[in-house]
C-alpha positions in Angstrom: -24.3 -86.1 -0.4 -26.2 -83.5 1.7 -25.3 -82.3 5.2 -27.0 -79.7 7.3 -25.2 -78.6 10.5 -27.1 -76.4 13.0 -28.8 -74.6 10.1 -31.2 -71.7 10.9 -33.1 -69.4 8.6 -34.8 -66.2 9.8 -36.8 -63.9 7.6 -37.1 -60.2 8.4 -35.2 -60.6 11.6 -38.3 -62.1 13.3 -39.9 -65.1 11.6 -37.7 -68.2 12.2 -38.4 -70.7 9.3 -35.7 -73.1 10.4 -34.0 -73.5 13.8 -30.9 -75.6 14.5 -31.7 -78.2 11.8 -29.2 -81.0 11.3 -29.2 -84.1 9.1 -27.3 -85.9 6.5 -28.4 -87.7 3.3 -26.0 -90.3 1.9 -25.2 -90.5 -1.8 -27.8 -92.7 -3.5 -30.4 -92.4 -0.8 -34.1 -91.5 -1.4 -35.4 -89.5 1.6 -38.8 -87.8 2.2 -39.0 -84.4 4.0 -42.4 -84.0 5.6 -44.4 -81.8 8.0 -47.4 -79.5 8.0 -47.7 -76.4 5.9 -45.1 -73.9 7.2 -43.0 -76.5 8.9 -39.9 -75.6 6.9 -39.8 -78.1 4.0 -39.7 -75.5 1.2 -37.1 -73.5 3.2 -34.8 -76.6 3.2 -35.1 -77.0 -0.5 -34.6 -73.3 -1.2 -31.4 -73.3 0.8 -30.2 -76.3 -1.2 -31.0 -74.5 -4.5 -29.2 -71.4 -3.2 -32.3 -69.4 -3.7 -31.8 -68.4 0.0 -28.7 -68.3 2.3 -28.9 -69.7 5.8 -28.9 -67.2 8.7 -26.5 -69.5 10.5 -25.0 -73.0 10.2 -23.4 -74.9 7.4 -24.7 -76.7 4.4 -22.6 -79.0 2.3 -23.4 -80.8 -0.9 -21.1 -83.5 -2.4 -18.4 -82.4 0.1 -18.6 -78.7 -0.8 -19.7 -76.0 1.6 -22.3 -74.2 -0.5 -22.8 -71.5 2.1 -19.5 -70.1 1.1 -20.1 -70.1 -2.7 -19.6 -66.7 -4.4 -22.6 -65.5 -6.2 -20.7 -66.0 -9.5 -20.5 -69.7 -8.7 -24.2 -70.3 -8.1 -25.2 -70.9 -11.7 -22.6 -73.6 -12.1 -23.7 -75.2 -8.8 -27.4 -75.3 -9.9 -26.5 -77.1 -13.0 -25.4 -80.1 -10.8 -28.9 -80.6 -9.4 -32.3 -81.4 -10.8 -35.4 -79.7 -9.4 -39.1 -80.8 -9.8 -41.8 -78.3 -8.8 -45.4 -78.8 -7.8 -46.7 -76.4 -10.5 -44.4 -77.8 -13.3 -43.1 -74.4 -14.4 -43.2 -75.4 -18.0 -42.9 -72.9 -20.9 -46.3 -73.0 -22.4 -45.3 -71.5 -25.8 -42.6 -74.2 -26.3 -43.0 -77.9 -27.2 -42.4 -80.7 -24.8 -39.1 -81.4 -26.5 -38.0 -77.8 -26.1 -39.0 -77.7 -22.5 -36.9 -80.8 -21.6 -34.0 -79.6 -23.8 -33.7 -76.2 -22.0 -31.2 -77.3 -19.3 -29.0 -78.8 -22.1 -29.2 -75.7 -24.2 -28.1 -73.6 -21.2 -25.1 -75.9 -20.8 -24.2 -75.6 -24.5 -24.7 -79.2 -25.3 -24.2 -80.3 -29.0 -27.5 -80.5 -30.8 -27.3 -84.3 -31.5 -26.3 -85.0 -27.9 -29.2 -82.8 -26.6 -31.6 -84.6 -29.0 -30.4 -88.1 -27.8 -30.7 -87.1 -24.1 -34.1 -85.5 -24.5 -35.5 -88.6 -26.2 -34.0 -90.8 -23.6 -35.5 -88.7 -20.7 -38.9 -88.6 -22.4 -38.8 -92.3 -23.0 -38.1 -92.9 -19.3 -41.2 -91.0 -18.3 -43.4 -92.5 -21.1 -43.9 -89.4 -23.2 -41.6 -89.7 -26.1 -44.6 -89.9 -28.4 -45.7 -86.4 -27.2 -42.5 -84.6 -27.8 -44.1 -82.2 -30.3 -47.1 -81.3 -28.1 -47.5 -78.1 -26.1 -47.9 -78.3 -22.3 -51.5 -77.2 -22.6 -52.3 -80.3 -24.6 -51.2 -82.6 -21.7 -52.9 -83.7 -18.5 -51.6 -82.5 -15.1 -49.9 -85.9 -14.5 -48.3 -85.7 -18.0 -47.0 -82.2 -17.3 -45.5 -83.4 -14.1 -43.7 -86.2 -15.9 -42.3 -83.6 -18.4 -41.0 -81.6 -15.4 -39.3 -84.8 -14.1 -37.8 -85.4 -17.6 -36.5 -81.9 -17.6 -35.0 -82.3 -14.1 -33.1 -85.5 -15.0 -32.1 -84.8 -18.6 -28.7 -83.6 -17.6 -28.2 -86.6 -15.4 -27.8 -84.8 -12.0 -26.4 -86.6 -9.0 -29.0 -84.9 -6.8 -32.7 -84.6 -7.5 -34.9 -82.3 -5.4 -38.7 -82.3 -5.5 -41.1 -79.9 -3.8 -44.6 -81.4 -3.4 -44.5 -83.1 -6.9 -47.8 -84.9 -6.3 -49.7 -82.2 -4.6 -52.2 -81.6 -7.4 -52.6 -85.2 -8.5 -55.0 -88.0 -7.7 -53.7 -91.0 -5.7 -53.1 -93.3 -8.7 -51.1 -90.6 -10.6 -49.3 -89.7 -7.4 -48.2 -93.4 -7.1 -47.1 -93.4 -10.7 -45.0 -90.3 -10.2 -43.4 -91.7 -7.1 -42.4 -94.8 -9.0 -40.5 -92.6 -11.4 -38.5 -91.1 -8.6 -37.8 -94.6 -7.3 -36.6 -95.7 -10.8 -34.1 -92.8 -10.9 -33.0 -93.5 -7.3 -32.3 -97.2 -8.2 -29.7 -96.1 -10.8 -27.8 -94.0 -8.3 -29.5 -90.6 -8.1 -29.8 -89.1 -4.7 -33.5 -87.9 -4.1 -34.8 -85.5 -1.5 -38.5 -85.1 -1.8 -40.8 -82.8 0.2 -44.3 -84.1 0.6 -47.2 -83.9 3.0 -48.9 -87.0 1.6 -48.3 -89.2 4.7 -50.2 -92.2 3.4 -48.2 -92.3 0.2 -44.9 -91.9 2.1 -45.8 -94.8 4.4 -46.5 -97.1 1.5 -43.1 -96.4 -0.1 -41.0 -97.1 3.0 -38.1 -94.8 2.6 -36.4 -92.8 5.2 -38.5 -89.8 6.5 -37.3 -86.5 8.0 -40.1 -84.8 9.9 -40.2 -81.0 10.5 -42.4 -79.1 12.9 -42.3 -75.4 13.2 -38.9 -75.2 11.7 -37.3 -77.9 13.8 -36.3 -81.5 12.8 -38.4 -83.6 15.2 -37.9 -87.1 13.8 -35.5 -89.0 11.5 -37.2 -92.3 10.8 -35.4 -95.0 8.9 -37.2 -97.0 6.2 -39.6 -99.6 7.7 
Protein backbone atom coordinates (compact mmCIF):
# COMPACT_ATOMS: atom_id res chain seq x y z
CA UNK A 1 0.00 0.00 0.00
CA UNK A 2 2.84 2.38 0.93
CA UNK A 3 6.47 2.14 -0.14
CA UNK A 4 9.31 4.53 0.66
CA UNK A 5 12.54 3.91 -1.30
CA UNK A 6 15.66 5.83 -0.21
CA UNK A 7 13.56 8.88 0.65
CA UNK A 8 15.24 12.05 1.82
CA UNK A 9 13.79 15.45 2.68
CA UNK A 10 15.94 18.53 3.12
CA UNK A 11 14.62 21.98 4.03
CA UNK A 12 16.39 25.15 3.05
CA UNK A 13 19.28 23.21 1.61
CA UNK A 14 20.64 22.51 5.10
CA UNK A 15 18.26 20.86 7.57
CA UNK A 16 17.78 17.20 6.73
CA UNK A 17 14.42 16.04 8.11
CA UNK A 18 14.63 12.58 6.52
CA UNK A 19 17.68 10.67 5.30
CA UNK A 20 17.53 7.52 3.16
CA UNK A 21 14.27 6.26 4.67
CA UNK A 22 12.90 3.02 3.31
CA UNK A 23 9.96 0.89 4.41
CA UNK A 24 6.80 -0.73 3.09
CA UNK A 25 3.33 -0.99 4.61
CA UNK A 26 1.11 -3.73 3.25
CA UNK A 27 -2.53 -3.21 2.39
CA UNK A 28 -4.64 -3.81 5.51
CA UNK A 29 -1.80 -3.28 8.00
CA UNK A 30 -1.92 -1.01 11.05
CA UNK A 31 1.52 0.46 11.71
CA UNK A 32 2.83 2.95 14.27
CA UNK A 33 5.44 5.55 13.38
CA UNK A 34 7.27 6.75 16.46
CA UNK A 35 10.31 8.72 17.60
CA UNK A 36 11.18 11.82 19.58
CA UNK A 37 10.02 15.31 18.60
CA UNK A 38 11.81 16.23 15.38
CA UNK A 39 12.59 12.63 14.46
CA UNK A 40 10.76 12.96 11.13
CA UNK A 41 7.31 11.49 11.83
CA UNK A 42 5.37 14.50 10.59
CA UNK A 43 7.64 14.78 7.54
CA UNK A 44 6.71 11.22 6.53
CA UNK A 45 3.00 12.04 6.80
CA UNK A 46 3.36 15.37 4.98
CA UNK A 47 5.09 13.57 2.10
CA UNK A 48 2.27 11.03 1.95
CA UNK A 49 -0.30 13.86 1.91
CA UNK A 50 1.73 15.58 -0.82
CA UNK A 51 2.01 18.69 1.29
CA UNK A 52 5.73 18.31 0.60
CA UNK A 53 7.78 16.64 -2.12
CA UNK A 54 10.82 14.49 -1.27
CA UNK A 55 14.26 15.91 -2.03
CA UNK A 56 15.21 12.47 -3.32
CA UNK A 57 13.89 8.94 -3.46
CA UNK A 58 10.56 7.46 -4.47
CA UNK A 59 7.22 7.11 -2.68
CA UNK A 60 4.45 4.91 -4.01
CA UNK A 61 0.90 4.52 -2.72
CA UNK A 62 -1.34 1.71 -4.01
CA UNK A 63 1.20 1.02 -6.73
CA UNK A 64 1.38 4.61 -8.01
CA UNK A 65 4.50 6.75 -7.81
CA UNK A 66 3.13 9.85 -6.07
CA UNK A 67 6.43 11.69 -6.46
CA UNK A 68 5.60 12.01 -10.16
CA UNK A 69 2.06 13.31 -9.79
CA UNK A 70 1.37 16.61 -11.54
CA UNK A 71 0.08 19.37 -9.29
CA UNK A 72 -3.30 19.13 -11.03
CA UNK A 73 -3.60 15.48 -9.89
CA UNK A 74 -2.95 16.15 -6.21
CA UNK A 75 -6.55 17.04 -5.18
CA UNK A 76 -7.85 13.76 -6.63
CA UNK A 77 -5.07 11.81 -4.91
CA UNK A 78 -5.87 13.38 -1.54
CA UNK A 79 -9.48 12.29 -1.85
CA UNK A 80 -8.28 8.68 -1.65
CA UNK A 81 -6.82 9.06 1.85
CA UNK A 82 -8.26 10.03 5.23
CA UNK A 83 -6.29 12.20 7.63
CA UNK A 84 -6.74 12.67 11.39
CA UNK A 85 -4.95 15.61 13.02
CA UNK A 86 -3.93 16.17 16.63
CA UNK A 87 -5.73 19.51 16.82
CA UNK A 88 -8.91 18.24 15.10
CA UNK A 89 -9.10 21.11 12.54
CA UNK A 90 -12.87 21.32 12.79
CA UNK A 91 -14.91 24.24 11.45
CA UNK A 92 -16.25 25.80 14.63
CA UNK A 93 -19.12 27.65 12.96
CA UNK A 94 -20.49 24.44 11.43
CA UNK A 95 -22.40 21.61 13.06
CA UNK A 96 -20.85 18.20 13.67
CA UNK A 97 -22.90 16.84 10.76
CA UNK A 98 -21.59 19.55 8.41
CA UNK A 99 -17.98 18.99 9.50
CA UNK A 100 -18.17 15.28 8.76
CA UNK A 101 -20.05 15.85 5.50
CA UNK A 102 -17.42 18.23 4.09
CA UNK A 103 -15.31 15.62 2.24
CA UNK A 104 -18.46 14.25 0.60
CA UNK A 105 -19.64 17.70 -0.42
CA UNK A 106 -16.25 18.35 -2.03
CA UNK A 107 -16.65 15.10 -3.98
CA UNK A 108 -20.13 16.08 -5.15
CA UNK A 109 -21.96 13.24 -3.39
CA UNK A 110 -25.74 13.18 -3.69
CA UNK A 111 -27.45 14.67 -0.60
CA UNK A 112 -29.10 11.42 0.50
CA UNK A 113 -25.91 9.42 0.03
CA UNK A 114 -23.99 12.04 2.02
CA UNK A 115 -26.57 11.97 4.82
CA UNK A 116 -26.45 8.16 5.02
CA UNK A 117 -22.64 8.09 5.08
CA UNK A 118 -22.36 10.85 7.69
CA UNK A 119 -24.86 9.11 9.94
CA UNK A 120 -23.00 5.81 9.55
CA UNK A 121 -19.63 7.45 10.35
CA UNK A 122 -20.98 9.29 13.39
CA UNK A 123 -22.64 6.12 14.61
CA UNK A 124 -19.31 4.25 14.35
CA UNK A 125 -17.63 6.80 16.64
CA UNK A 126 -20.60 7.00 19.03
CA UNK A 127 -21.66 10.57 18.24
CA UNK A 128 -24.76 10.25 16.09
CA UNK A 129 -26.80 11.87 18.86
CA UNK A 130 -24.60 15.00 18.68
CA UNK A 131 -24.88 15.65 14.94
CA UNK A 132 -26.50 19.07 15.44
CA UNK A 133 -24.01 20.27 18.05
CA UNK A 134 -21.17 22.71 17.37
CA UNK A 135 -17.57 21.59 18.03
CA UNK A 136 -17.25 23.98 20.99
CA UNK A 137 -20.01 22.02 22.74
CA UNK A 138 -17.96 18.80 22.68
CA UNK A 139 -15.10 17.58 24.83
CA UNK A 140 -11.60 17.15 23.40
CA UNK A 141 -12.10 13.41 23.05
CA UNK A 142 -15.43 13.90 21.29
CA UNK A 143 -13.89 16.43 18.90
CA UNK A 144 -11.18 13.93 18.05
CA UNK A 145 -13.85 11.31 17.30
CA UNK A 146 -15.53 13.81 14.97
CA UNK A 147 -12.17 14.21 13.23
CA UNK A 148 -11.97 10.44 12.79
CA UNK A 149 -15.53 10.28 11.44
CA UNK A 150 -14.67 13.00 8.91
CA UNK A 151 -11.53 11.11 7.87
CA UNK A 152 -13.35 7.82 7.23
CA UNK A 153 -16.70 9.08 5.90
CA UNK A 154 -15.55 8.66 2.28
CA UNK A 155 -14.30 5.14 3.06
CA UNK A 156 -10.62 5.67 2.19
CA UNK A 157 -8.33 2.71 1.74
CA UNK A 158 -5.57 4.56 3.63
CA UNK A 159 -5.95 6.38 6.95
CA UNK A 160 -3.16 8.61 8.28
CA UNK A 161 -3.08 10.03 11.81
CA UNK A 162 -0.64 12.55 13.28
CA UNK A 163 -0.46 12.32 17.10
CA UNK A 164 -4.24 11.79 17.38
CA UNK A 165 -4.10 11.20 21.16
CA UNK A 166 -1.51 13.83 22.04
CA UNK A 167 -3.94 16.02 24.00
CA UNK A 168 -6.02 13.27 25.59
CA UNK A 169 -5.85 11.45 28.91
CA UNK A 170 -4.89 7.74 28.95
CA UNK A 171 -8.43 6.37 28.96
CA UNK A 172 -9.58 8.59 26.08
CA UNK A 173 -6.38 7.74 24.21
CA UNK A 174 -7.16 4.04 24.53
CA UNK A 175 -10.73 4.64 23.31
CA UNK A 176 -9.47 6.52 20.25
CA UNK A 177 -6.96 3.79 19.44
CA UNK A 178 -9.70 1.18 19.59
CA UNK A 179 -11.54 3.12 16.89
CA UNK A 180 -8.48 2.97 14.64
CA UNK A 181 -8.26 -0.77 15.28
CA UNK A 182 -11.96 -1.15 14.39
CA UNK A 183 -11.41 0.53 11.02
CA UNK A 184 -8.27 -1.51 10.43
CA UNK A 185 -10.18 -4.74 11.08
CA UNK A 186 -12.51 -3.98 8.16
CA UNK A 187 -9.57 -3.55 5.78
CA UNK A 188 -8.42 0.06 6.12
CA UNK A 189 -4.65 0.52 6.06
CA UNK A 190 -3.63 2.71 9.03
CA UNK A 191 -0.34 4.58 9.53
CA UNK A 192 -0.33 6.39 12.85
CA UNK A 193 2.38 8.72 14.19
CA UNK A 194 2.60 8.76 17.98
CA UNK A 195 5.14 9.29 20.76
CA UNK A 196 3.00 7.46 23.36
CA UNK A 197 5.28 4.45 23.76
CA UNK A 198 3.29 2.87 26.59
CA UNK A 199 0.09 2.90 24.56
CA UNK A 200 1.87 1.60 21.47
CA UNK A 201 3.36 -1.29 23.47
CA UNK A 202 -0.06 -2.33 24.75
CA UNK A 203 -1.61 -2.41 21.29
CA UNK A 204 1.01 -4.72 19.78
CA UNK A 205 1.14 -3.57 16.19
CA UNK A 206 4.18 -3.16 13.98
CA UNK A 207 6.32 -0.14 14.91
CA UNK A 208 8.63 1.96 12.72
CA UNK A 209 11.09 3.99 14.82
CA UNK A 210 12.72 7.17 13.54
CA UNK A 211 15.69 8.96 15.05
CA UNK A 212 17.06 12.20 13.62
CA UNK A 213 15.40 11.55 10.28
CA UNK A 214 16.55 7.94 9.91
CA UNK A 215 14.63 4.72 10.27
CA UNK A 216 16.45 2.92 13.09
CA UNK A 217 14.05 0.04 13.80
CA UNK A 218 11.22 -1.87 12.15
CA UNK A 219 9.64 -3.99 14.87
CA UNK A 220 6.98 -6.55 14.10
CA UNK A 221 3.95 -6.90 16.37
CA UNK A 222 4.75 -8.76 19.58
